[in-house]
C-alpha positions as CSV (number, residue, x, y, z in Angstrom):
1,M,12.4,-23.1,-2.3
2,K,14.6,-21.0,-4.6
3,E,14.5,-17.3,-4.4
4,S,13.5,-17.0,-8.2
5,S,10.4,-19.1,-7.5
6,Y,8.6,-16.4,-5.7
7,L,9.0,-13.6,-8.3
8,S,10.4,-13.7,-11.8
9,A,10.9,-11.4,-14.6
10,P,7.5,-10.4,-16.1
11,R,6.8,-12.0,-19.4
12,G,7.9,-9.7,-22.3
13,L,10.3,-7.8,-20.1
14,L,13.2,-8.9,-22.2
15,R,11.7,-7.9,-25.3
16,I,11.0,-4.4,-24.0
17,L,14.5,-4.0,-22.8
18,I,16.0,-5.2,-26.1
19,L,13.9,-2.7,-28.0
20,H,14.7,0.1,-25.5
21,I,18.5,-0.5,-25.4
22,A,18.7,-0.8,-29.2
23,S,16.7,2.4,-29.5
24,R,19.6,4.4,-28.0
25,S,22.4,3.0,-30.1
26,P,23.3,0.1,-32.3
27,V,24.1,-3.0,-30.0
28,S,25.2,-6.5,-30.2
29,G,23.7,-9.4,-28.4
30,M,26.6,-9.5,-26.0
31,T,26.2,-5.7,-25.4
32,L,22.5,-6.3,-24.6
33,S,23.4,-9.1,-22.2
34,G,25.9,-7.0,-20.5
35,A,23.5,-3.9,-20.2
36,I,20.7,-5.9,-18.8
37,T,23.1,-7.6,-16.2
38,E,24.3,-4.1,-15.3
39,K,20.9,-2.6,-15.0
40,S,19.9,-5.3,-12.6
41,S,23.1,-5.0,-10.6
42,G,24.1,-8.6,-11.6
43,R,20.9,-10.1,-10.2
44,W,19.5,-11.1,-13.7
45,K,21.5,-12.4,-16.6
46,P,19.3,-13.6,-19.4
47,S,20.7,-16.5,-21.2
48,P,22.2,-15.9,-24.5
49,G,19.7,-18.2,-26.0
50,S,16.8,-16.0,-24.8
51,I,18.4,-12.8,-26.0
52,Y,19.3,-14.2,-29.5
53,F,15.9,-15.8,-29.9
54,I,14.2,-12.5,-29.2
55,I,16.6,-10.6,-31.5
56,K,15.9,-13.1,-34.2
57,E,12.1,-12.7,-33.7
58,L,12.3,-8.9,-33.6
59,T,14.5,-8.8,-36.7
60,T,12.0,-11.1,-38.6
61,E,9.1,-8.8,-37.6
62,G,11.0,-5.7,-38.8
63,K,11.3,-4.3,-35.3
64,L,15.1,-4.5,-35.3
65,L,17.5,-3.9,-38.1
66,N,21.0,-5.6,-38.4
67,I,23.3,-2.7,-39.4
68,G,26.5,-4.5,-38.6
69,K,28.9,-5.9,-41.0
70,A,31.8,-7.6,-39.3
71,E,29.8,-7.8,-36.0
72,K,26.0,-8.0,-36.0
73,K,24.7,-4.9,-34.5
74,Y,21.0,-4.1,-34.1
75,I,19.0,-0.8,-33.9
76,T,15.3,-0.4,-33.3
77,T,13.3,0.5,-36.3
78,Q,10.2,2.8,-36.5
79,S,8.0,-0.2,-36.2
80,G,9.9,-1.2,-33.1
81,L,9.8,2.2,-31.6
82,D,6.0,2.1,-32.2
83,E,5.8,-1.2,-30.4
84,L,8.0,0.0,-27.5
85,K,5.7,2.9,-27.0
86,S,2.7,0.7,-26.8
87,L,4.5,-1.7,-24.5
88,V,5.7,1.1,-22.2
89,G,2.1,2.3,-22.0
90,S,0.6,-1.0,-21.1
91,S,3.3,-2.0,-18.6
92,R,1.9,0.0,-15.8
93,A,-0.8,-2.8,-15.2
94,G,2.0,-5.4,-15.1
95,L,3.9,-3.3,-12.5
96,K,0.9,-3.0,-10.4
97,R,0.4,-6.7,-10.4
98,Q,4.0,-7.3,-9.5
99,L,3.9,-4.8,-6.7
100,L,0.7,-6.6,-5.4
101,F,2.6,-9.9,-5.2
102,M,5.6,-8.3,-3.6
103,S,3.4,-6.6,-1.1
104,L,1.8,-9.9,-0.1
105,L,5.3,-11.5,0.3
106,S,6.5,-8.6,2.3
107,E,3.6,-9.1,4.8
108,V,4.8,-12.7,5.3
109,I,8.3,-11.9,5.8
110,E,7.5,-8.7,8.1
111,D,9.8,-6.3,6.5
112,Q,8.5,-3.0,7.3
113,T,10.9,-1.0,5.2
114,F,10.2,-3.1,2.1
115,S,6.4,-2.7,2.7
116,Q,6.8,1.1,2.9
117,L,8.8,1.1,-0.3
118,L,6.2,-0.9,-2.1
119,T,3.5,1.4,-0.8
120,V,5.4,4.4,-2.5
121,G,5.6,2.3,-5.7
122,Q,1.8,1.6,-5.6
123,D,1.1,5.4,-5.0
124,I,3.3,6.3,-8.0
125,L,1.7,3.8,-10.3
126,A,-1.8,5.0,-9.2
127,A,-1.0,8.6,-10.1
128,P,-1.9,10.0,-13.4
129,L,0.8,9.3,-16.1
130,G,3.2,12.2,-16.3
131,S,2.8,13.3,-12.7
132,Y,6.1,11.9,-11.7
133,K,9.6,12.4,-13.1
134,H,10.2,8.9,-13.9
135,D,6.9,8.8,-15.9
136,Q,8.2,11.8,-17.9
137,Q,11.4,10.0,-18.7
138,I,9.5,7.0,-19.9
139,K,7.2,9.1,-22.0
140,K,10.0,11.0,-23.6
141,M,11.8,7.8,-24.4
142,A,8.7,6.3,-26.0
143,N,8.2,9.4,-28.1
144,E,11.7,9.8,-29.4
145,D,12.1,9.7,-33.1
146,S,8.3,9.6,-33.5
C-alpha cells in the first residue's frame, strides 16, 4: 500500500495555504507551488492543475486579485482574508481528527516517539485558543489587515 493511502492532505488545505501565502505578498502560481513544496520539506508538491484551479476559483469568488501585468501575480483581498480567518478558526477540529488517525496508526507501527509527539499535539489542540505561542501566531495572521 502506498504511503499516501494512509493519510493525505486534508480537504481544503491547499485553499487555506494559497490564501495565506498570497496574504503575505503578491505571488504567482509557480511561487505558490514552490512555497508549499518548501514548507512540506519536499514531501508534498501539489499539481499545477490543482493550484491553478483553486487560483481561478478564488479569483472568480473575489478572494484573490490578479495584480500582475507581464506575469500573473495574486494577492488576497479583504474577502479572502475574512475567509482565511474563518478557515483558520475551524481548522482545529480537522487537526484533531488528523491527529486521531495518526495516533491509531502509530499504535499499529509501535513507534513510541511518534506517539508521544502526537500526544503533545493533542494537548495543544485541547488547550484554549491563544494559550500557545503557535496559536498566537495563527490568530495574528488571521487578524492582519482586518
